[in-house]
N, C-alpha and C positions, 0 to 999 in steps of 0.2 A: 900390396901383395898379401894374399890370405895366408894364414898359418897352415902348414901342411903337417899332418900327423900320420905316421905309418906304423901300425902295430905289426911286429915281426916275431919270428922265431929263429933260433940259430940254424945255420946251414940251409936255409930256405932259398932255392934258386929264384923263385918269383919275388921274394922280398928283395934280393940283390938287384933284380932287374928293375923293380919299381924305384928303388933308391937311386940306381944308376940313371934312370930316365930323368928324375928330378935334378940330379947333379948335372947332366948334360944340358938341361935347360937353365942351369945357373940358379936353381931354386933350392934353398935350404929346407930339408924335411926333418922334422923331429921324429927320430926313430924311438919307438917304445918297445922294448923286448918284453913280450907278454906271455910267452909260452910257459915259463916256469915261475911266474910271479902271479899268485892267485888274485891279488887286488887289481893288477893291471889287466889280467885276462877278464875279470868280471867287468871292469870298465869298458874294455873292448866289446864284450858281448852286449852290454847295455846300450852302447852307442850304435852298434851295428845291427840291432834287432835280432840278436842271437846267432849271427854268422860266426862260425868256428874256424874257418880256413884262414890261412895267412898268405899274403898280408891283408890287413884291412886298412883302407886308405881313406883319409878325410881331408878335404880341402875346405878350410874354415869349418862351418857346421854341416857341410854337404858330405854325405857318405858316398864315396865313389864306388866302393866295392873292393874287389881284388885287382890283381895285376891285369887280368884279361880285360876288365872294364876300363882300367887306366890306359892300356894300350889301344883300345878301341877309340877312346876320346882323342888320343894323339893321332891315330890313323885318320880319323874323321876331321881333323883340324879344329877340334873343340876344346882341347886341353888348355891352350894359351888363354883363350877367353875366360875359361873357368878360373884359372890362376890369377888373372888380372882384373876380374870382374869386381 
């Protein structure tokens, strides 16, 4: 199983949804609260090619994007393969 990293900000409904989807799948996601931590935010920006919205989701070294992209992978039946690849 690949390491999952989700950069979040407080009270973000899309962040909650992303983390809930991983939990539903039985996958432990590493949540990184980046909104008010300058170093973590810079890390997120560097890894996501400047994406500033939350959440930013990574499966291993693969940048999934935000919740909409994650939900699309799940809807298309591709998320399990990505997680277990």
